[in-house]
C-alpha positions, 0 to 999 in steps of 0.5 A, a space after each residue: 328713808 330706810 326704804 328698800 328699793 330695787 333698780 336694774 343696773 348694768 354690771 360687770 362681776 369682777 374676779 375679786 367679787 366686786 362689780 362695775 356699773 355703768 351709770 347710764 345718766 351719770 353719777 347724780 342720780 338718786 339710786 346711786 346718791 342714796 347709796 353713797 348716803 347709806 354707805 353701801 348697798 345689796 346686789 342681787 345677781 342671779 338670786 345671790 346677793 353680794 354686800 357692797 361696802 366700797 364704792 370707787 369711780 372709775 375712767 371710763 376706758 377702765 370701766 368698759 374693759 370690765 365688760 365682755 367685748 360685745 358689751 364694750 363696743 356697745 358701751 364705746 358706741 353709745 359714748 358712755 362714760 360713767 363707771 363705778 366699782 363696787 366692792 
């Protein structure tokens, strides 16, 4: 549509400059489908933009491991299983 949207996400920054995103409602959400269709997006973190051009679904254990310990425990208790690496 050419519209710009902002969607708050639970993200963990990675040392390679990418991010791991927890998809609370799975892969069938509009914002994620729009990012896939567009071939990328821009993440704004601490006021700094990061251009994303790669999306890679991750196994739950790998996705949770990207988050700090307290968040990792909460994500496991909430049985979150959908994660994607944005780079």
